[in-house]
C-alpha positions as CSV (number, residue, x, y, z in Angstrom):
1,M,0.0,0.0,0.0
2,S,1.3,3.4,-0.8
3,V,1.3,6.7,1.1
4,F,-1.7,8.8,0.2
5,L,-0.6,11.7,2.5
6,K,2.2,12.4,4.9
7,T,2.1,15.7,6.7
8,R,3.7,17.4,9.7
9,I,1.7,19.2,12.4
10,T,2.7,22.8,12.6
11,A,0.2,24.1,15.2
12,V,-2.7,22.9,17.4
13,G,-5.7,25.2,18.0
14,P,-6.8,25.8,21.5
15,E,-10.1,23.9,21.0
16,V,-8.5,20.8,19.4
17,A,-8.2,18.8,22.6
18,D,-11.9,19.1,23.4
19,L,-12.8,17.8,19.9
20,A,-10.2,15.0,20.0
21,E,-11.6,13.8,23.3
22,G,-14.8,13.2,21.4
23,G,-12.9,11.4,18.6
24,V,-12.9,14.2,16.1
25,L,-9.8,15.6,14.3
26,I,-10.0,18.6,12.0
27,L,-7.0,19.1,9.7
28,F,-6.4,22.3,7.9
29,A,-3.3,23.4,5.9
30,D,-1.2,26.2,7.3
31,G,-2.7,29.6,6.6
32,A,-6.3,28.6,7.6
33,P,-8.5,31.6,8.8
34,E,-8.1,32.2,12.5
35,E,-11.7,31.1,13.4
36,L,-10.9,27.7,11.7
37,A,-7.4,27.5,13.2
38,E,-8.9,27.5,16.7
39,V,-10.5,24.1,16.2
40,S,-8.0,22.7,13.8
41,V,-4.6,20.9,13.6
42,L,-2.6,23.0,11.2
43,H,-0.2,21.0,9.0
44,A,2.4,21.2,6.2
45,V,2.4,18.5,3.6
46,E,5.6,16.5,3.2
47,E,4.4,13.9,0.7
48,G,1.2,13.8,-1.4
49,P,-1.7,14.1,-1.4
50,S,-2.1,11.4,-4.0
51,D,-4.5,11.8,-6.9
52,A,-6.4,8.8,-5.9
53,G,-7.9,8.8,-2.4
54,P,-7.6,6.1,0.2
55,V,-10.2,3.4,0.7
56,A,-11.7,1.6,3.7
57,G,-8.9,-0.4,5.4
58,T,-6.2,2.2,4.8
59,R,-4.1,2.9,7.9
60,V,-4.1,6.3,9.5
61,S,-1.1,7.0,11.9
62,I,-0.6,10.0,14.1
63,G,2.9,9.8,15.4
64,E,4.0,6.5,17.1
65,A,1.1,6.3,19.5
66,V,-2.1,6.4,17.4
67,T,-3.0,4.0,14.6
68,A,-6.5,3.5,13.1
69,E,-8.0,2.2,9.9
70,I,-10.3,4.1,7.6
71,T,-13.8,2.7,7.9
72,A,-15.7,5.1,5.5
73,M,-14.8,7.8,3.1
74,G,-17.0,10.8,2.1
75,E,-17.3,11.4,-1.6
76,A,-15.8,14.9,-1.3
77,A,-13.3,14.3,1.5
78,W,-10.2,13.6,-0.6
79,N,-10.9,16.5,-3.0
80,K,-10.9,18.8,0.0
81,V,-7.6,17.3,1.1
82,R,-6.0,17.9,-2.3
83,E,-7.5,21.3,-2.9
84,I,-7.2,23.1,0.5
85,G,-5.5,20.6,2.9
86,H,-8.7,20.2,4.9
87,V,-10.5,17.1,6.2
88,V,-12.5,16.0,9.3
89,V,-11.5,12.6,10.6
90,N,-14.1,11.1,12.9
91,F,-12.7,8.2,14.9
92,N,-16.1,6.6,15.5
93,G,-15.8,3.3,13.6
94,A,-18.8,4.1,11.4
95,T,-19.1,2.3,8.1
96,A,-21.0,5.2,6.5
97,V,-20.2,8.9,6.7
98,E,-22.7,11.6,7.8
99,R,-21.1,14.3,5.7
100,P,-19.5,14.1,2.2
101,G,-16.3,15.8,3.4
102,E,-15.5,13.5,6.3
103,I,-13.4,10.4,6.8
104,C,-14.5,7.8,9.4
105,A,-11.9,5.7,11.1
106,S,-11.7,3.0,13.7
107,V,-12.1,4.1,17.3
108,V,-8.9,5.2,19.2
109,E,-8.3,6.0,22.8
110,P,-9.1,9.7,23.3
111,D,-6.2,10.3,25.7
112,K,-3.7,8.9,23.2
113,L,-5.2,11.0,20.4
114,V,-5.0,14.2,22.5
115,A,-1.4,13.5,23.6
116,A,-0.3,12.8,20.0
117,L,-1.5,16.1,18.6
118,K,1.6,18.2,19.1
119,A,3.8,20.3,16.7
120,D,6.2,18.3,14.6
121,T,4.1,15.0,14.9
122,I,3.8,13.2,11.5
123,I,0.3,12.2,10.3
124,T,0.4,9.5,7.6
125,I,-2.5,8.1,5.6
126,G,-1.4,4.9,4.0
127,A,1.6,2.6,4.7
């Protein structure tokens, strides 16, 4: 399996921990408007994003501590990643998305997710 996206966290908004405790991660490329940056993990892409998006079963890694698998992919999610570096990852294990711009992934421990979301942590989608 190839790497669809490899990106480095550059900043973590002040409201990210509250969302992450509920299993929600919002990624936005550096330069996001301030109101979005407050709830987002800002990042700088190191590899990708690939033209073709990931599918269910693709691994999502956040640093060394958090690993999950994609369980559902919204029809618009990968286009948003490619165009503006934005996506919502919901670690709820759902097999169908509620919104077209979201990715669902297997459930992870909220404490580990919150702890992993720090500047310079690498997020990888794919192997």
